[in-house]
C-alpha positions in Angstrom: 95.0 108.9 95.1 92.1 106.2 95.9 91.5 103.1 94.2 88.4 100.8 94.7 87.8 97.4 93.7 85.1 95.8 91.5 82.4 95.6 94.6 83.4 99.8 95.1 85.3 98.9 98.4 88.1 101.1 99.2 91.0 99.1 98.0 93.9 101.6 97.9 95.2 104.8 99.0 98.3 106.6 98.0 99.7 110.3 98.7 99.6 112.3 95.4 102.8 114.3 96.8 104.8 111.4 98.4 103.7 108.4 96.8 103.2 106.6 100.2 101.1 103.5 99.9 98.8 103.7 103.2 97.3 101.0 105.4 93.8 100.5 104.3 92.1 97.5 105.7 88.4 96.4 105.2 87.8 99.2 103.2 89.1 102.0 106.1 92.1 104.3 105.8 94.3 103.1 109.0 96.6 106.5 109.6 95.9 110.3 108.9 95.6 111.3 105.4 93.3 114.2 103.8 91.1 113.8 100.7 90.5 116.6 98.6 87.5 116.6 95.9 87.1 119.9 94.8 85.0 120.7 91.5 86.4 124.1 89.9 84.2 126.8 89.2 83.1 129.5 86.4 85.6 131.8 87.6 88.5 129.9 87.4 91.4 129.0 84.4 90.0 124.7 85.5 86.4 125.4 85.2 84.2 122.5 84.6 87.4 120.2 85.9 87.2 118.1 89.3 90.2 117.6 91.2 90.8 114.5 93.3 94.1 114.0 95.6 95.0 112.3 99.1 97.6 114.0 100.9 99.3 111.6 104.1 99.3 113.4 107.3 103.4 114.1 106.9 102.7 115.7 103.4 99.8 117.7 104.8 101.7 119.1 107.9 104.7 119.9 105.9 102.6 122.0 102.9 100.1 123.7 105.6 103.1 124.7 107.8 104.5 126.7 105.0 101.2 128.7 104.7 101.3 132.8 105.4 97.8 132.5 107.4 98.1 129.3 109.8 95.6 126.8 109.5 92.2 127.4 111.2 92.2 124.6 114.2 89.7 123.4 116.8 89.4 120.7 118.7 86.0 118.1 117.8 84.0 118.1 121.3 82.7 114.4 120.2 84.5 111.6 118.7 82.6 109.0 117.3 
């Protein structure tokens, strides 16, 4: 879950799975997290809904380790 202040700057990030409050400094998340913003389409049971959630790195690792087909991982060649 992300919360923004009245100026639109990121203020708070909380893992939707475990409830851990992630470190945010000057509008930037300072630890590993994945944010999902998904628009469900016509062929789903959630057509017209938009789902938003955040997972901390530990929760992501736990969930992804249970996948029957592993996550496809590639190395980024240029770090910004």
